N, C-alpha and C positions, 0 to 999 in steps of 0.2 A: 714172822706172823705170815701166814700164807693171805695173799690179796684177795679180798672177797668182794663182788660187788654188792651193793645197796640191796639189790633184790633177793641175792643170796643170804644176805644177813637177817633181812625180812623171814625169809625162809626158815632159816635156823631159829628165829625167835617162834615162829608158830609152830614149829616142830617141838620145840622145848615147853611151850604151853599146851600142847597136846599131850605131851608125857605128864605135866605136871596133874593135868586133870585127869589122866587114867591111873595115876600111881596114888591120887588123894581120894578117889571114887569110893564113896562108901566109909571113908574113915573120920572118925571124931579127931577133935584137934588133941586129946589124950593118946588113942591110938597111932595118930601119927609119931607125936614125940616117942612112944614105946617102940614101935617100928624102926629099928634101925636103919634097914636096907631102903624102906619107903622114905625115911626122912633124909638119907644121904642121896638118894635118887632125885628127890625134890629139890634139897639144895644144889645141886650139880645144875640142873636145869634153870634153877633162877640165875644160876652163875653165867650160865650161856645167855640167858635172855640180857643179863644186865652187860656183857662184854660185847655182844653184837649190837645192842642199842649204844653202848659207848663209842663204837666204832663207825656207827652211821655218819653221813657227812651231815655238818652242822645246819647246811642248808637245807636240807630233807627234814631234819627234827623241828626246823623252824616255820616250816611249811605246815606241820602237823603238830600245833600246839595242845590239841585235844589228847594226844598220847602222852603217858607221863614219863616221858625219856629219863627225868632226872631221878624220879623214885626206883626206875628199872635199874639204872646204872647205882644208885645208893644202896639199892639192897645187895647188889653185887660185892659192891665194896665193903659193907657190914661183914658180910657170909666169907669173902676172902680175907679181910684183914682184922676184924674182930671177931671171929669164929664162935670165940667162948663166950660171947655177949648175944648170939642168936636166939631169940625167944621164938620157939616153936608155933606158940599160940598165934604169933603175929605172922608167920610163916603160912599157918594152915588158913587164917583169914584172908590173906592175899590168895591163896592157892584156890580156895572156892569161892571168893568173892569177886576179887579184883581181874585174875586170871581170865576168867569167863567173859567178863566185859570187854577186856582187851583185845580178845580174840577177833572179834568182828571188825573192830578199828583196824586193827594189823592186815587182816585179809581184804580189807577195801583200799589200803595204803598199797599192798601187794598188787590189786589190779590195776593201779595207776604206773607202776613202774615198767620201764621196758623189759623185754626177755632178753638174756643173756646172749 
């Protein structure tokens, strides 16, 4: 694995969040589930979000309990290990409701982190 700083990993999460928002804009849950490319793209970016969150230092995550780190990593684990059990309705709900709430929290965290 390439060693990435906490700042780079938070930037990775923010980029993936923006992609999820863009890929789901204007899509209903059914439309997302039926659009193979959009579904794959959204799932891939949730993997990125979870992997970057998993690799952040525990001290940083403990200092920001308002950010749902465990849920981020948990979704990644389901997508990676239980791909047959992924419920696209839940993915859509997270994409259109949870992700937009998460973005400003991570942007604030990024502003606190030292530049590389």
